[in-house]
C-alpha positions in Angstrom: -0.9 -11.5 -21.7 -4.0 -9.6 -22.7 -2.3 -6.6 -24.3 -0.6 -6.9 -27.7 2.9 -5.5 -27.9 5.5 -6.2 -25.2 6.2 -3.0 -23.3 8.9 -4.4 -21.0 12.2 -5.7 -22.1 13.3 -8.0 -19.3 16.8 -9.0 -18.4 17.1 -11.6 -15.7 20.4 -11.7 -13.9 19.2 -13.7 -10.9 17.5 -17.0 -11.8 15.3 -16.9 -8.7 13.1 -14.4 -10.5 12.0 -17.0 -13.1 9.7 -18.8 -10.6 7.6 -15.6 -10.4 6.9 -15.4 -14.2 8.2 -11.9 -13.9 7.9 -11.1 -17.6 4.1 -11.6 -17.6 3.7 -9.7 -14.2 5.9 -6.8 -15.4 4.0 -6.6 -18.8 0.7 -6.4 -17.0 1.9 -3.9 -14.4 3.4 -1.6 -17.0 0.4 -1.8 -19.3 -2.0 -1.1 -16.4 0.1 1.9 -15.4 0.0 3.5 -18.9 -3.7 2.7 -19.3 -4.4 4.1 -15.8 -2.9 7.4 -16.9 -4.8 7.2 -20.2 -1.6 6.8 -22.3 -1.2 4.4 -25.2 0.5 1.1 -24.4 2.2 0.9 -27.8 5.1 3.0 -28.9 6.9 2.8 -25.6 9.4 0.4 -24.0 10.9 -0.1 -20.5 14.1 -2.0 -19.7 13.8 -4.1 -16.5 16.8 -5.7 -14.8 15.8 -8.4 -12.4 18.9 -8.7 -10.2 20.1 -9.5 -6.6 21.0 -7.3 -3.7 24.7 -7.2 -4.5 24.0 -5.8 -8.0 21.4 -3.3 -6.9 23.7 -2.1 -4.1 26.4 -1.4 -6.7 23.9 0.5 -8.9 22.6 2.4 -5.9 26.2 3.4 -5.0 27.1 4.4 -8.5 24.0 6.4 -9.3 22.8 7.7 -5.9 25.9 7.6 -3.7 24.2 5.0 -1.4 26.1 1.7 -1.7 23.3 -0.3 0.0 20.7 -2.7 -1.3 17.3 -1.3 -2.0 14.1 -2.8 -3.5 14.0 -1.0 -6.8 15.7 1.8 -8.8 14.5 3.7 -11.8 16.2 5.9 -14.4 13.7 7.9 -16.5 14.8 8.7 -20.1 13.2 12.1 -19.8 12.4 14.6 -17.1 8.7 14.8 -17.3 8.1 16.0 -13.8 5.6 18.7 -13.0 7.0 22.1 -11.9 4.2 22.7 -9.4 3.9 20.4 -6.3 0.9 18.1 -7.0 0.9 18.9 -10.7 0.5 16.3 -13.5 3.8 15.5 -15.3 4.1 16.0 -19.0 3.1 13.2 -21.3 6.0 11.3 -22.8 6.7 11.5 -26.5 5.4 8.4 -28.1 7.2 6.3 -30.7 5.6 3.6 -32.7 5.5 -0.2 -32.7 8.6 -0.4 -35.0 10.5 2.3 -33.1 9.2 2.6 -29.6 10.3 5.5 -27.3 12.2 4.4 -24.2 10.6 5.5 -21.0 13.7 4.4 -19.1 15.2 1.6 -17.0 14.2 -0.2 -13.8 16.3 -2.5 -11.6 14.6 -4.7 -9.0 16.4 -6.8 -6.3 15.2 -10.2 -5.3 16.3 -10.5 -1.7 15.1 -7.1 -0.6 11.7 -7.6 -2.3 11.3 -11.0 -0.8 12.2 -9.7 2.7 9.8 -6.7 2.4 6.9 -8.9 1.2 7.4 -11.2 4.2 7.7 -8.3 6.6 4.6 -6.6 5.2 2.5 -9.8 5.0 2.0 -9.4 1.3 2.5 -12.0 -1.5 5.7 -11.6 -3.3 3.8 -11.2 -6.6 1.7 -8.3 -5.2 4.7 -6.5 -3.7 6.7 -6.8 -7.0 3.6 -5.6 -9.0 3.4 -2.6 -6.7 7.1 -1.8 -7.2 6.9 -2.1 -10.9 3.8 0.2 -11.0 5.7 2.6 -8.7 8.8 2.6 -10.8 6.9 3.0 -14.0 5.3 6.1 -12.5 8.7 7.4 -11.7 9.7 6.9 -15.4 6.6 8.9 -16.3 7.6 11.9 -14.1 5.8 11.1 -10.9 7.7 11.4 -7.6 7.2 11.5 -3.9 9.8 14.1 -2.7 7.2 17.0 -2.3 4.1 16.3 -0.3 1.4 16.9 -2.9 3.4 15.0 -5.5 3.6 12.1 -3.0 -0.1 12.2 -2.4 -0.9 12.2 -6.1 1.5 9.3 -6.8 0.1 7.2 -3.9 -3.5 7.9 -5.1 -2.6 6.8 -8.7 -0.8 3.7 -7.4 -3.7 2.6 -5.3 -6.1 3.0 -8.3 -3.9 1.1 -10.8 -3.2 -1.7 -8.3 -6.9 -2.1 -7.6 -7.4 -2.6 -11.4 -4.8 -5.4 -11.1 -6.5 -7.0 -8.1 -3.8 -5.9 -5.7 -4.8 -4.5 -2.3 -3.9 -1.0 -1.2 -0.3 -1.2 -0.2 -0.6 1.8 2.1 -3.7 0.6 4.0 -1.7 -0.5 7.1 0.4 2.7 7.2 3.2 1.4 5.0 5.4 4.0 3.5 6.0 4.7 -0.1 9.0 2.8 -1.6 12.2 4.8 -1.6 
């Protein structure tokens, strides 16, 4: 990995993730997201749980009242969201290399991500990269509930993914991950 300090603390519950070299992919996606927002890449950490559909369905039920599998979930440590629709979220408080500030937690489900990548004609790695960028943006206060917020988030995702060599995930009319 090109960047210095690890940003993502990865926990793999489903061994199928190991074939993807998820740690390297997640580090690159998270670093690119912070850099794309002109934030430092040191002094922060993200916890990433690589699980299966059963586990993510339980988490989705527990935290969102929707006991169904989904591709990815995120839990920001702080509410950094902008008050105005289309506004830029607040910057997170930065820790340091010895005591990084947690941006939050992400969980990602193997089966759903695999199925979505196949249905959308994308490589598994590109789809997972998109979902990690998307979720990291959620941890940083970006959302897609309001129209202008969604447009801003999509624009930022496309720009960051291009830096990573990943094609525009919305080019074929695909919707933003839920």
